[in-house]
C-alpha positions as CSV (number, residue, x, y, z in Angstrom):
1,M,-0.2,0.0,0.0
2,I,1.3,3.5,-0.8
3,P,2.4,5.3,2.2
4,L,0.9,8.6,3.3
5,Y,2.7,11.6,2.4
6,G,2.6,14.8,4.4
7,H,0.2,16.3,6.9
8,E,3.0,15.6,9.6
9,A,1.8,18.6,12.0
10,L,-1.9,17.1,11.8
11,R,-0.8,13.6,12.3
12,E,1.3,14.7,15.4
13,R,-1.6,16.5,16.8
14,L,-4.3,13.7,16.3
15,A,-1.7,11.2,17.7
16,G,-1.3,13.3,20.8
17,Q,-5.0,13.6,21.2
18,H,-5.4,9.7,21.1
19,D,-2.7,9.1,23.4
20,R,-4.0,11.8,25.9
21,G,-7.3,10.1,25.3
22,S,-8.9,13.0,24.3
23,L,-9.6,11.9,20.3
24,P,-13.1,12.7,19.4
25,A,-15.0,9.6,18.8
26,S,-16.6,11.1,15.8
27,L,-14.4,13.3,13.5
28,L,-14.9,15.0,9.8
29,L,-11.6,15.4,8.0
30,H,-12.5,18.0,5.5
31,G,-10.4,19.6,2.8
32,P,-9.5,19.9,-1.0
33,A,-10.3,16.8,-2.9
34,G,-7.1,14.7,-3.4
35,V,-5.1,16.0,-0.4
36,G,-5.2,12.4,1.3
37,K,-8.2,12.6,3.5
38,Q,-9.0,8.9,3.5
39,R,-5.4,7.7,3.3
40,L,-5.1,10.0,6.6
41,A,-8.2,8.2,8.2
42,R,-6.3,4.8,7.4
43,W,-3.2,6.1,9.2
44,L,-5.1,7.2,12.2
45,A,-7.2,3.7,12.2
46,Q,-3.6,2.2,12.1
47,R,-2.7,4.3,15.1
48,I,-5.7,3.5,17.1
49,L,-5.5,-0.3,16.7
50,C,-1.8,-0.7,16.8
51,T,-0.9,-1.9,20.4
52,N,2.8,-1.2,20.3
53,P,4.3,1.9,22.1
54,D,5.7,3.6,19.1
55,R,2.3,3.8,17.2
56,P,2.0,3.0,14.5
57,C,4.6,0.7,14.5
58,G,3.9,-0.6,10.9
59,S,4.8,-4.2,11.6
60,C,2.6,-5.6,14.2
61,Q,-0.4,-7.9,13.0
62,H,-2.9,-5.0,13.6
63,C,-0.6,-2.5,11.3
64,R,-0.1,-4.9,8.7
65,Y,-3.8,-5.9,8.3
66,V,-4.8,-2.2,8.2
67,D,-2.0,-1.4,5.7
68,S,-3.4,-4.5,3.6
69,L,-7.1,-3.2,3.8
70,Q,-7.9,-6.7,5.8
71,H,-8.5,-5.6,9.5
72,P,-11.5,-7.1,10.8
73,D,-11.9,-4.0,12.9
74,L,-11.7,-1.7,10.2
75,H,-14.7,-1.1,8.1
76,W,-14.3,1.4,5.0
77,V,-17.2,2.7,3.1
78,F,-17.1,5.0,0.0
79,P,-19.1,6.0,-2.8
80,H,-20.3,3.4,-5.3
81,E,-22.7,2.6,-8.0
82,S,-26.0,1.8,-6.7
83,V,-27.2,-1.8,-6.5
84,T,-30.8,-2.7,-7.2
85,G,-32.5,-4.0,-4.1
86,S,-29.4,-4.1,-1.8
87,A,-31.2,-2.1,0.7
88,D,-32.9,-5.2,1.8
89,W,-30.1,-7.6,1.4
90,P,-29.1,-9.7,4.5
91,F,-26.1,-8.4,6.3
92,E,-23.8,-11.2,5.2
93,D,-24.5,-10.3,1.2
94,L,-23.9,-6.4,2.3
95,K,-20.5,-7.3,3.9
96,E,-19.6,-9.6,0.9
97,L,-20.2,-7.0,-1.4
98,Q,-18.5,-4.1,0.7
99,D,-15.5,-6.4,1.2
100,A,-15.1,-7.0,-2.6
101,R,-15.1,-3.0,-3.1
102,V,-12.2,-2.7,-0.5
103,A,-10.4,-5.6,-2.1
104,E,-10.5,-3.6,-5.4
105,R,-8.7,-0.7,-3.9
106,A,-6.2,-2.7,-1.9
107,E,-5.4,-4.3,-5.2
108,A,-4.8,-0.9,-6.6
109,H,-2.6,0.0,-3.7
110,G,-4.9,2.4,-2.4
111,L,-4.6,4.5,-5.6
112,Y,-8.0,5.5,-7.0
113,A,-9.6,8.1,-9.0
114,R,-12.4,10.1,-7.4
115,A,-15.9,8.4,-7.5
116,D,-17.9,9.7,-10.4
117,G,-20.7,12.2,-9.9
118,S,-23.3,9.4,-10.2
119,S,-21.9,7.2,-7.2
120,G,-23.4,7.6,-3.8
121,I,-23.5,6.1,-0.2
122,Y,-26.8,4.5,0.1
123,K,-29.4,3.0,2.4
124,A,-27.8,-0.3,2.3
125,D,-24.4,1.4,3.6
126,T,-26.3,2.8,6.5
127,R,-27.5,-0.2,7.5
128,Y,-24.2,-2.0,7.1
129,L,-22.5,0.6,9.4
130,R,-25.1,0.6,11.8
131,H,-24.8,-3.3,12.3
132,V,-21.0,-3.4,12.5
133,A,-21.2,-0.8,15.2
134,T,-23.3,-3.2,17.2
135,L,-20.5,-6.0,16.9
136,S,-17.7,-6.4,19.4
137,P,-14.3,-6.0,18.1
138,A,-13.0,-9.1,16.6
139,I,-9.2,-9.0,17.3
140,A,-8.4,-5.3,18.5
141,K,-9.7,-3.6,21.3
142,R,-11.6,-1.1,19.5
143,K,-13.4,-0.5,15.9
144,V,-13.0,2.1,13.3
145,I,-15.4,3.1,10.9
146,I,-14.2,5.4,8.0
147,I,-16.8,6.8,5.7
148,G,-15.2,8.4,2.7
149,D,-16.9,11.4,0.7
150,A,-19.5,11.4,3.2
151,E,-21.1,14.3,1.4
152,R,-22.3,11.6,-1.2
153,M,-24.7,10.2,1.3
154,V,-28.1,9.9,-0.6
155,S,-30.4,11.0,1.8
156,Q,-33.6,10.8,-0.6
157,A,-32.6,7.1,-1.1
158,A,-32.5,6.4,2.6
159,S,-35.4,5.7,5.0
160,Q,-36.0,8.2,7.8
161,E,-35.6,5.3,10.2
162,A,-32.1,4.4,8.7
163,A,-31.1,8.1,8.7
164,N,-32.1,8.7,12.3
165,M,-30.1,5.5,13.2
166,F,-27.0,6.9,11.5
167,L,-27.4,10.4,13.3
168,K,-27.8,8.4,16.5
169,L,-24.6,6.4,15.9
170,L,-22.5,9.5,15.1
171,E,-23.9,11.3,18.3
172,E,-23.2,8.4,20.7
173,P,-21.1,5.9,19.0
174,P,-20.2,2.4,21.1
175,E,-17.5,3.1,23.8
176,D,-15.4,0.9,21.5
177,T,-15.8,2.5,18.2
178,N,-14.4,5.6,16.4
179,I,-15.9,7.1,13.3
180,I,-14.1,9.0,11.0
181,L,-15.9,11.0,7.9
182,T,-14.1,12.6,5.0
183,S,-15.3,15.0,3.0
184,S,-14.2,17.6,0.2
185,E,-17.5,19.6,0.4
186,P,-18.4,19.8,4.1
187,N,-21.1,22.3,3.6
188,A,-23.0,19.9,1.5
189,L,-23.2,17.6,4.6
190,L,-26.7,17.6,6.6
191,P,-26.4,20.2,9.4
192,T,-27.5,17.3,11.5
193,I,-24.4,15.3,10.6
194,R,-21.9,18.3,11.0
195,S,-23.5,19.1,14.5
196,R,-22.5,15.7,15.8
197,V,-18.8,15.4,14.7
198,V,-15.7,17.5,15.2
199,M,-14.3,19.0,12.3
200,V,-10.6,18.8,11.4
201,R,-9.4,20.7,8.5
202,V,-6.8,19.0,6.0
203,A,-4.7,21.3,4.2
204,A,-3.4,21.1,0.7
205,L,0.1,19.6,0.5
206,P,3.3,21.6,-0.3
207,A,5.1,21.1,-3.4
208,E,8.0,19.2,-2.2
209,T,5.4,16.6,-0.7
210,V,3.6,16.3,-4.0
211,R,6.9,15.8,-5.8
212,A,7.7,13.0,-3.4
213,F,4.3,11.4,-4.3
214,V,4.3,11.6,-8.0
215,S,8.1,10.3,-7.8
216,D,6.5,7.0,-5.8
217,P,6.7,3.9,-8.4
218,A,3.3,2.8,-7.2
219,A,1.9,6.2,-7.9
220,A,3.9,6.9,-11.3
221,E,2.0,3.6,-12.6
222,V,-1.6,5.1,-12.5
223,L,-0.6,9.0,-13.0
224,P,-0.5,10.8,-16.4
225,K,2.9,10.5,-18.1
226,L,4.0,14.1,-17.9
227,P,7.4,15.3,-16.7
228,V,7.5,15.7,-12.8
229,N,7.4,19.4,-12.5
230,E,4.2,19.5,-14.6
231,L,2.5,16.8,-12.4
232,V,3.5,19.0,-9.2
233,R,2.2,22.2,-11.0
234,L,-1.3,20.4,-12.0
235,A,-1.8,18.9,-8.6
236,A,-1.9,22.2,-6.8
237,G,-1.2,20.6,-3.8
238,A,-3.8,17.8,-4.0
239,P,-2.0,14.7,-5.8
240,G,-4.7,12.5,-5.6
241,T,-6.6,14.6,-8.5
242,L,-3.9,13.6,-10.9
243,I,-5.4,10.0,-10.9
244,G,-7.9,9.7,-14.0
245,G,-5.6,12.4,-15.3
246,E,-7.3,12.4,-18.8
247,D,-10.7,13.0,-17.1
248,R,-9.2,15.8,-15.2
249,E,-7.6,17.5,-18.3
250,T,-11.0,17.2,-19.9
251,A,-12.7,18.9,-17.1
252,L,-9.8,21.5,-17.0
253,T,-10.5,22.2,-20.7
254,R,-14.0,22.8,-20.4
255,A,-13.4,25.1,-16.9
256,R,-10.9,27.2,-19.2
257,S,-13.7,27.5,-21.8
258,L,-16.4,28.6,-19.1
259,L,-14.1,31.3,-17.8
260,K,-13.5,32.6,-21.5
261,A,-17.1,32.6,-22.1
262,A,-17.7,34.8,-18.8
263,D,-15.3,37.4,-20.2
264,G,-17.1,37.4,-23.7
265,S,-20.3,38.4,-25.1
266,A,-23.8,37.5,-23.7
267,E,-23.9,35.2,-26.8
268,Q,-21.1,33.4,-25.7
269,R,-22.3,32.9,-22.2
270,F,-25.5,31.7,-23.4
271,R,-23.9,29.0,-25.6
272,A,-21.6,28.1,-22.9
273,A,-24.4,27.6,-20.4
274,F,-26.4,25.4,-23.1
275,T,-23.4,23.1,-23.6
276,A,-23.2,22.5,-20.0
277,G,-26.6,21.1,-20.0
278,S,-25.3,17.9,-21.7
279,A,-23.9,16.9,-18.4
280,K,-25.5,15.9,-15.3
281,A,-25.3,18.1,-12.0
282,R,-23.6,15.3,-10.1
283,G,-21.6,14.0,-13.0
284,A,-19.1,15.7,-15.3
285,F,-20.7,19.0,-14.7
286,A,-19.6,18.8,-11.1
287,D,-15.9,17.7,-12.1
288,T,-15.8,21.0,-14.2
289,L,-16.9,23.1,-11.4
290,D,-14.1,21.5,-9.3
291,A,-11.6,22.2,-12.4
292,L,-13.1,25.8,-12.5
293,T,-11.7,26.3,-9.1
294,V,-8.4,25.1,-9.9
295,V,-8.3,27.3,-13.1
296,V,-9.3,30.5,-11.1
297,H,-6.6,30.0,-8.2
298,E,-4.2,29.7,-11.5
299,R,-5.2,33.0,-12.5
300,V,-5.0,34.5,-9.0
301,R,-1.5,33.3,-8.5
302,D,-0.1,34.3,-12.1
303,A,-1.8,37.6,-11.6
304,A,0.0,38.1,-8.3
305,A,3.2,37.0,-9.5
306,S,3.1,39.3,-12.3
307,G,2.2,42.0,-10.2
308,D,-1.4,42.7,-11.7
309,E,-3.5,43.5,-8.7
310,R,-6.5,44.3,-10.8
311,V,-6.8,40.9,-12.2
312,A,-5.9,39.2,-9.2
313,R,-8.4,40.8,-7.2
314,R,-11.2,40.2,-9.9
315,A,-10.3,36.3,-10.0
316,A,-10.4,36.1,-6.3
317,R,-14.1,37.3,-6.3
318,V,-14.8,34.6,-8.7
319,V,-14.0,31.8,-6.1
320,P,-17.0,32.2,-3.9
321,L,-19.2,32.5,-6.9
322,V,-17.9,29.1,-8.1
323,E,-18.4,27.8,-4.4
324,E,-22.3,28.9,-4.5
325,A,-22.5,27.2,-7.9
326,K,-21.2,23.9,-6.6
327,R,-23.8,24.2,-3.7
328,S,-26.2,24.6,-6.5
329,A,-25.2,21.5,-8.3
330,E,-25.7,19.3,-5.3
331,G,-29.3,19.7,-5.5
332,N,-31.7,19.2,-8.5
333,A,-30.8,22.6,-10.1
334,N,-30.4,22.5,-13.9
335,P,-26.8,22.6,-15.0
336,Q,-27.8,25.0,-17.7
337,L,-29.3,27.4,-15.1
338,I,-26.3,27.0,-12.8
339,T,-23.9,27.8,-15.2
340,A,-25.9,30.9,-16.9
341,Q,-26.1,32.4,-13.5
342,L,-22.5,31.8,-12.8
343,L,-21.4,33.1,-16.0
344,D,-23.6,36.2,-15.5
345,A,-22.3,37.0,-12.0
346,I,-18.7,36.7,-13.3
347,S,-19.2,39.0,-16.1
348,A,-20.8,41.5,-13.7
349,L,-17.6,41.9,-11.5
350,P,-15.8,45.3,-11.7
351,Q,-12.9,44.8,-14.6
């Protein structure tokens, strides 16, 4: 499994909380997509489950099982395609399906592209999590539950009873259980979930850490075949976004076209908005909005570096407009309408 790169200060802080017995039972690790939040969560699980004084030692049975994603007391749920009828499956079948998903990620050395916009965390997953929380640890003293991309929990597909059980689990987890959620869009989580967890910010990685990641032989196998310096630039502190690089390049191209249209005529903005309607709001369109954030930050950085304060200030004002569009895209709003409103708002900013 590829090692965890970076986040040393945060790791030290979380480790200290665990050793002092003050680590919150329900955590939300949030930050930009691709910075390693789920990998950090698995490291923390290793720290919690390891029994040696120097934790995580990396060599004991618990550490080896966590590293290979085979620890029976580590339960990791993340977005996936919907499986018809699975909400009513017996627990044994749900566990078999979930184990197969985790095994796929283990086979890929823990390197995987971000789930596409059509993937979610469904009622069956809520049932699975609620059940494993009631079980006693199999070989360790505690259990760890990780919920990756928790903003993808599909509330409309879950019964009210299942939702209430999950909220109860977050509020009062069993004494032998730690729950770690991760999210790149914490504002998309239900307020009732956010109020029941302690939020911890996971920052983007410095360039030298990204360089170490992209130079890892295991990572190099799945990353775009580009020079290391170009990969570091494209990653913008979030190397996980480089996996599935072709899709990323497509999204960046669409994002740059949108930004160009925002600076063009009303007809250009209309055409760009009409084109956006061909993508689902939770699919390629959402990826384009993520890429637009990257492109705008690039514009801010380049303008600041060249001393063009006017362009830098204007580009900085675009960032909250894009974030608002992302929140709208989480609902059922039409991508054409979201894009039209976004481009008009950018166009209206002072030059």
